[in-house]
PAVEX-967219 format. One line per 10 residues: number of its first residue (from 0); their letters; for each residue x, y, z of C-alpha. Coordinates in steps of 0.2 Angstrom, whole numbers, plus 5000, padded with zeros to 4 digits. Example, Ala and Ser with C-alpha at 12.3 -4.5 7.8 and 13.67 -1.06 7.14 Angstrom:
BEGIN
0 = as = 5062/4978/5039 ~ 5068/4995/5036 $
This chain:
BEGIN
0 = mtkeqppesn = 5585/5700/5536 ~ 5569/5693/5528 ~ 5557/5686/5541 ~ 5553/5668/5538 ~ 5535/5665/5533 ~ 5525/5651/5540 ~ 5521/5637/5528 ~ 5505/5639/5518 ~ 5491/5627/5522 ~ 5484/5616/5508 $
10 = kfggdaslcp = 5468/5607/5503 ~ 5475/5591/5511 ~ 5478/5599/5528 ~ 5495/5603/5536 ~ 5509/5612/5527 ~ 5513/5613/5509 ~ 5529/5603/5510 ~ 5532/5591/5496 ~ 5537/5573/5495 ~ 5553/5567/5486 $
20 = hgnfagsgce = 5542/5565/5470 ~ 5535/5583/5470 ~ 5518/5579/5477 ~ 5511/5587/5493 ~ 5514/5578/5509 ~ 5499/5568/5514 ~ 5491/5569/5496 ~ 5493/5550/5494 ~ 5508/5549/5482 ~ 5507/5533/5473 $
30 = acareqkeqs = 5526/5532/5472 ~ 5529/5535/5490 ~ 5516/5521/5494 ~ 5525/5510/5482 ~ 5542/5514/5490 ~ 5535/5510/5508 ~ 5529/5493/5502 ~ 5545/5489/5494 ~ 5554/5494/5511 ~ 5543/5482/5520 $
40 = qpalkeiesl = 5544/5468/5506 ~ 5559/5471/5495 ~ 5554/5457/5485 ~ 5541/5468/5477 ~ 5554/5478/5467 ~ 5561/5462/5461 ~ 5544/5456/5455 ~ 5543/5472/5445 ~ 5560/5469/5437 ~ 5555/5451/5432 $
50 = vekssftrst = 5538/5456/5424 ~ 5547/5470/5414 ~ 5559/5456/5407 ~ 5545/5445/5403 ~ 5538/5441/5385 ~ 5521/5440/5392 ~ 5508/5454/5397 ~ 5502/5450/5415 ~ 5485/5456/5420 ~ 5491/5460/5438 $
60 = taspectier = 5505/5458/5451 ~ 5493/5461/5465 ~ 5489/5443/5466 ~ 5499/5427/5461 ~ 5483/5422/5452 ~ 5481/5431/5435 ~ 5481/5429/5417 ~ 5496/5431/5405 ~ 5495/5435/5387 ~ 5507/5434/5372 $
70 = sgktftiesi = 5504/5434/5353 ~ 5485/5433/5355 ~ 5485/5418/5367 ~ 5479/5419/5385 ~ 5485/5408/5399 ~ 5479/5407/5417 ~ 5490/5406/5433 ~ 5483/5398/5448 ~ 5489/5396/5466 ~ 5485/5378/5473 $
80 = eqadhpdidk = 5482/5380/5491 ~ 5468/5367/5494 ~ 5471/5348/5495 ~ 5456/5344/5484 ~ 5462/5354/5469 ~ 5458/5345/5453 ~ 5475/5349/5445 ~ 5486/5340/5458 ~ 5485/5323/5449 ~ 5490/5332/5433 $
90 = iqammvkafs = 5505/5339/5442 ~ 5510/5322/5449 ~ 5508/5314/5432 ~ 5520/5328/5424 ~ 5533/5324/5438 ~ 5532/5305/5435 ~ 5534/5308/5416 ~ 5550/5319/5420 ~ 5557/5308/5433 ~ 5550/5291/5438 $
100 = eeevepeeim = 5536/5285/5449 ~ 5548/5279/5462 ~ 5556/5297/5463 ~ 5539/5306/5465 ~ 5529/5308/5481 ~ 5512/5299/5480 ~ 5497/5310/5476 ~ 5490/5308/5494 ~ 5506/5315/5502 ~ 5506/5329/5490 $
110 = rsaiegkdpw = 5489/5334/5495 ~ 5493/5333/5513 ~ 5508/5344/5511 ~ 5497/5357/5502 ~ 5486/5357/5518 ~ 5502/5359/5529 ~ 5502/5342/5536 ~ 5516/5329/5535 ~ 5512/5311/5531 ~ 5511/5307/5550 $
120 = ghecvplryy = 5498/5321/5553 ~ 5509/5334/5561 ~ 5508/5352/5555 ~ 5522/5358/5544 ~ 5525/5372/5532 ~ 5512/5371/5518 ~ 5519/5367/5500 ~ 5512/5379/5487 ~ 5510/5375/5468 ~ 5508/5389/5455 $
130 = tvkdeqgevl = 5502/5382/5439 ~ 5501/5389/5421 ~ 5487/5383/5411 ~ 5481/5385/5393 ~ 5464/5389/5387 ~ 5459/5371/5388 ~ 5464/5369/5406 ~ 5479/5359/5403 ~ 5494/5362/5415 ~ 5509/5368/5405 $
140 = afcsgglldm = 5521/5372/5419 ~ 5522/5374/5438 ~ 5533/5381/5452 ~ 5532/5374/5469 ~ 5540/5378/5486 ~ 5537/5383/5504 ~ 5539/5399/5514 ~ 5552/5395/5528 ~ 5556/5404/5544 ~ 5574/5409/5546 $
150 = kdtagkstge = 5582/5407/5563 ~ 5598/5412/5572 ~ 5610/5400/5580 ~ 5599/5400/5596 ~ 5584/5395/5586 ~ 5575/5411/5588 ~ 5566/5418/5573 ~ 5575/5433/5564 ~ 5559/5440/5557 ~ 5565/5435/5539 $
160 = svflttfamt = 5559/5422/5528 ~ 5566/5412/5513 ~ 5555/5404/5499 ~ 5563/5387/5496 ~ 5558/5381/5479 ~ 5556/5362/5477 ~ 5552/5361/5458 ~ 5551/5372/5443 ~ 5546/5363/5427 ~ 5537/5363/5411 $
170 = dkdkgvlgat = 5528/5349/5402 ~ 5540/5347/5387 ~ 5526/5339/5376 ~ 5515/5355/5379 ~ 5529/5367/5382 ~ 5526/5385/5380 ~ 5542/5395/5381 ~ 5543/5406/5397 ~ 5529/5397/5406 ~ 5540/5391/5420 $
180 = yeayisaiig = 5547/5409/5422 ~ 5529/5415/5424 ~ 5525/5402/5437 ~ 5540/5408/5447 ~ 5535/5426/5447 ~ 5518/5421/5454 ~ 5527/5410/5467 ~ 5537/5425/5473 ~ 5521/5436/5473 ~ 5512/5423/5484 $
190 = aaqeaqaqgk = 5527/5421/5495 ~ 5529/5440/5498 ~ 5511/5441/5502 ~ 5512/5426/5514 ~ 5527/5433/5523 ~ 5518/5450/5525 ~ 5503/5441/5532 ~ 5515/5433/5545 ~ 5523/5450/5549 ~ 5539/5445/5542 $
200 = klsfvagpte = 5550/5450/5527 ~ 5553/5439/5512 ~ 5572/5442/5511 ~ 5578/5427/5501 ~ 5574/5414/5488 ~ 5584/5398/5486 ~ 5585/5380/5481 ~ 5596/5366/5477 ~ 5597/5365/5458 ~ 5604/5354/5444 $
210 = assekfwnat = 5618/5360/5432 ~ 5606/5359/5417 ~ 5594/5372/5425 ~ 5607/5386/5429 ~ 5603/5396/5414 ~ 5585/5397/5419 ~ 5589/5402/5437 ~ 5601/5415/5431 ~ 5587/5423/5422 ~ 5577/5425/5438 $
220 = gwkriyadts = 5592/5432/5447 ~ 5599/5417/5456 ~ 5617/5414/5458 ~ 5629/5400/5464 ~ 5638/5402/5480 ~ 5657/5403/5481 ~ 5670/5406/5495 ~ 5686/5416/5492 ~ 5701/5405/5494 ~ 5714/5416/5486 $
230 = sgdqkslrel = 5732/5414/5491 ~ 5744/5428/5488 ~ 5742/5436/5471 ~ 5732/5421/5464 ~ 5713/5424/5465 ~ 5703/5408/5468 ~ 5685/5404/5472 ~ 5678/5387/5478 ~ 5660/5383/5475 ~ 5650/5378/5491 $
240 = kyvepsldfd = 5650/5359/5490 ~ 5631/5356/5494 ~ 5624/5339/5498 ~ 5606/5338/5500 ~ 5600/5328/5515 ~ 5590/5312/5513 ~ 5572/5314/5512 ~ 5568/5296/5516 ~ 5573/5285/5530 ~ 5570/5267/5536 $
250 = patgeptsdq = 5558/5268/5550 ~ 5565/5252/5558 ~ 5583/5258/5559 ~ 5583/5277/5556 ~ 5596/5276/5542 ~ 5593/5285/5525 ~ 5586/5273/5513 ~ 5600/5277/5501 ~ 5618/5279/5504 ~ 5621/5288/5488 $
260 = avyehlmvqa = 5624/5307/5491 ~ 5613/5319/5482 ~ 5624/5333/5476 ~ 5616/5349/5470 ~ 5621/5367/5466 ~ 5614/5378/5480 ~ 5608/5394/5472 ~ 5601/5409/5481 ~ 5595/5427/5479 ~ 5593/5441/5491 $
270 = fgdrqitken = 5580/5454/5489 ~ 5583/5473/5490 ~ 5600/5479/5496 ~ 5603/5464/5507 ~ 5620/5457/5507 ~ 5621/5438/5509 ~ 5632/5432/5523 ~ 5638/5415/5529 ~ 5625/5415/5543 ~ 5611/5418/5530 $
280 = vrsitqaysd = 5617/5403/5521 ~ 5617/5393/5537 ~ 5600/5399/5542 ~ 5593/5395/5524 ~ 5600/5377/5524 ~ 5594/5375/5542 ~ 5577/5379/5538 ~ 5577/5367/5523 ~ 5584/5354/5535 ~ 5571/5357/5548 $
290 = wsewpenafd = 5557/5355/5534 ~ 5564/5339/5529 ~ 5565/5330/5546 ~ 5554/5316/5550 ~ 5545/5317/5567 ~ 5548/5304/5581 ~ 5532/5294/5578 ~ 5538/5291/5560 ~ 5550/5278/5567 ~ 5548/5261/5575 $
300 = speayarsqe = 5558/5265/5591 ~ 5566/5280/5600 ~ 5583/5273/5594 ~ 5579/5274/5576 ~ 5573/5292/5578 ~ 5589/5297/5587 ~ 5599/5289/5573 ~ 5589/5300/5560 ~ 5592/5315/5571 ~ 5611/5311/5571 $
310 = ymrstreqlq = 5611/5310/5552 ~ 5603/5327/5550 ~ 5615/5334/5563 ~ 5630/5327/5553 ~ 5623/5335/5537 ~ 5622/5352/5545 ~ 5639/5351/5552 ~ 5646/5346/5535 ~ 5638/5361/5528 ~ 5645/5372/5541 $
320 = selnrggelt = 5662/5365/5538 ~ 5660/5370/5520 ~ 5656/5387/5525 ~ 5671/5389/5536 ~ 5683/5383/5523 ~ 5685/5399/5513 ~ 5684/5418/5516 ~ 5670/5430/5511 ~ 5656/5423/5500 ~ 5654/5428/5482 $
330 = flnqrerqra = 5639/5425/5471 ~ 5641/5422/5453 ~ 5630/5418/5438 ~ 5637/5408/5423 ~ 5643/5423/5414 ~ 5651/5431/5429 ~ 5660/5415/5433 ~ 5667/5413/5415 ~ 5673/5431/5416 ~ 5682/5428/5432 $
340 = irhgstvdeh = 5691/5413/5424 ~ 5696/5424/5409 ~ 5703/5437/5421 ~ 5714/5424/5429 ~ 5704/5417/5443 ~ 5704/5399/5447 ~ 5687/5392/5451 ~ 5684/5375/5460 ~ 5667/5370/5454 ~ 5655/5358/5463 $
350 = vdadrelny = 5658/5345/5449 ~ 5649/5331/5458 ~ 5633/5341/5456 ~ 5635/5341/5437 ~ 5631/5323/5435 ~ 5615/5320/5427 ~ 5602/5312/5438 ~ 5615/5308/5451 ~ 5601/5304/5463 $
């Protein structure tokens, strides 16, 4: 019997065992370091995938702020985190041009949101803007959103976060194909770094979307949410009928300022190998609802505040009822949905969300 020899020492100290990538253990293997980072923040692997599919060359993924280049033209991506940033008025003007002045928050509210303050002076989740600018400093596109803490049904943090997007848009008059996609990549980089700084894991990205934007969001990895409603041999799916809660209330009454429901397609993506459950969807929408709530001092009376709270509670119950209506959740992009229909499945779409400018 051959006597087992003790492991040889090596110049790095310790034994001569190898890591899975063929490097000496303790030698500072870059692949091992990258895998460890991806385990703590699985969004990093998705960022690599998004960059690989891009038509631009990005200077770095170590920061959301960078330069991107294509066909000899260079663009700059900036992260707006200060309320006095000079580009906020440009973003606001772009939004007014795309929607209307009545539908867009005033500039001073945008600035306070960036600082992490609501209009009544309370601290809230900071709103981040990631802009793409040309060599003349003009804003061509942006993506905005906030990093929200996910909580369980008892209101305790799960240690996971979701980046909830609020807008992703391009100035059509100055449009550069793919600019919004690049702003989105920077938004995920920024959110992953922010989550890491908070000691949390960026597990999901989500947002309410319009029908016309599905192709764009599918390209980033987002999918719509469906519940299995099959009966017998007939395979059927039902899209989650998402209704966005009102963001504006009458301070005197506590009632929403509009009684017209805002129907949207809720889309989501999980990072890493994480499977999305009904509880995850509930937690994501709960985080968005909490972010949207008005504080008590925004109302003229405790009764008005209580009425607004009742409205928010009813929207959460409506969403939970939607989640309870079907079986396991399925997540489909447009091609996958069309393939399911061709193979005999019936799909109950959220058709109310397909109406243009329904809000």
